[in-house]
C-alpha positions as CSV (number, residue, x, y, z in Angstrom):
1,M,0.0,0.0,0.0
2,R,2.8,2.4,-0.7
3,S,0.8,4.1,-3.4
4,G,0.2,7.3,-1.4
5,R,-3.5,7.3,-2.0
6,H,-4.4,6.5,1.6
7,G,-7.0,3.9,0.7
8,A,-8.7,5.9,-2.0
9,A,-10.1,3.9,-4.9
10,R,-9.1,4.7,-8.5
11,P,-11.8,5.8,-10.8
12,P,-12.8,3.2,-13.5
13,V,-10.9,3.4,-16.8
14,G,-14.1,4.1,-18.7
15,V,-14.6,7.3,-16.6
16,L,-11.1,8.4,-17.3
17,I,-11.5,7.9,-21.1
18,Q,-14.8,9.8,-21.1
19,Q,-13.0,12.8,-19.5
20,D,-10.5,13.0,-22.4
21,R,-12.1,11.3,-25.4
22,V,-10.2,13.3,-28.0
23,D,-6.8,12.2,-26.7
24,F,-7.8,8.6,-26.5
25,A,-9.4,8.7,-29.9
26,L,-6.1,10.0,-31.3
27,F,-4.2,7.3,-29.5
28,A,-6.5,4.7,-31.1
29,L,-6.0,6.3,-34.5
30,I,-2.3,6.1,-34.2
31,I,-2.4,2.4,-33.3
32,V,-4.9,1.6,-36.1
33,V,-2.7,3.4,-38.7
34,A,0.4,1.5,-37.4
35,L,-1.5,-1.8,-37.5
36,V,-2.8,-1.2,-41.1
37,S,0.7,-0.4,-42.3
38,M,2.0,-3.6,-40.7
39,V,-0.7,-5.7,-42.4
40,L,-0.2,-4.0,-45.8
41,T,3.6,-4.4,-45.8
42,G,4.2,-7.7,-44.1
43,P,7.0,-8.9,-41.8
44,G,9.6,-8.7,-44.6
45,S,9.5,-4.9,-44.7
46,A,11.3,-2.4,-42.4
47,V,8.0,-0.5,-42.1
48,F,6.5,-3.5,-40.4
49,W,9.1,-3.5,-37.7
50,L,9.2,0.3,-37.4
51,A,5.5,0.3,-36.8
52,F,6.1,-1.2,-33.4
53,V,7.6,2.0,-32.2
54,P,4.4,4.1,-32.4
55,I,2.4,1.3,-31.0
56,I,4.6,0.9,-27.9
57,A,4.9,4.7,-27.5
58,T,1.2,5.2,-27.8
59,G,0.5,2.5,-25.2
60,V,2.9,4.2,-22.8
61,L,1.4,7.6,-23.4
62,A,-2.1,6.3,-22.9
63,F,-1.1,4.7,-19.6
64,R,0.6,7.9,-18.4
65,R,-2.5,9.9,-19.4
66,M,-4.8,7.6,-17.5
67,E,-2.5,7.8,-14.4
68,H,-2.5,11.6,-14.6
69,L,-6.3,11.8,-15.0
70,S,-6.7,9.3,-12.1
71,R,-4.5,11.5,-9.8
72,L,-6.5,14.6,-10.8
73,E,-9.8,12.8,-10.1
74,L,-8.5,11.7,-6.7
75,R,-7.2,15.2,-5.9
76,D,-10.6,16.7,-6.8
77,S,-12.4,14.2,-4.6
78,E,-10.2,14.9,-1.6
79,L,-11.0,18.6,-1.9
80,L,-14.7,18.0,-1.4
């Protein structure tokens, strides 16, 4: 329990995504474009392997955005 949240529960992921739909829609678009390029080029192409970079980066950015929104939500609930 070293999270520093003092027992506060995190908001559900769906609530966090609803708060910032545009960012998460852009993250989904980046992943879809990377996957389409992977499907169209095949594993023999350098584009296929380079498409992993935006997929991984987008996953990390989405996770960090959810953590940030979660902290903001918890901070707002503590102020009440």
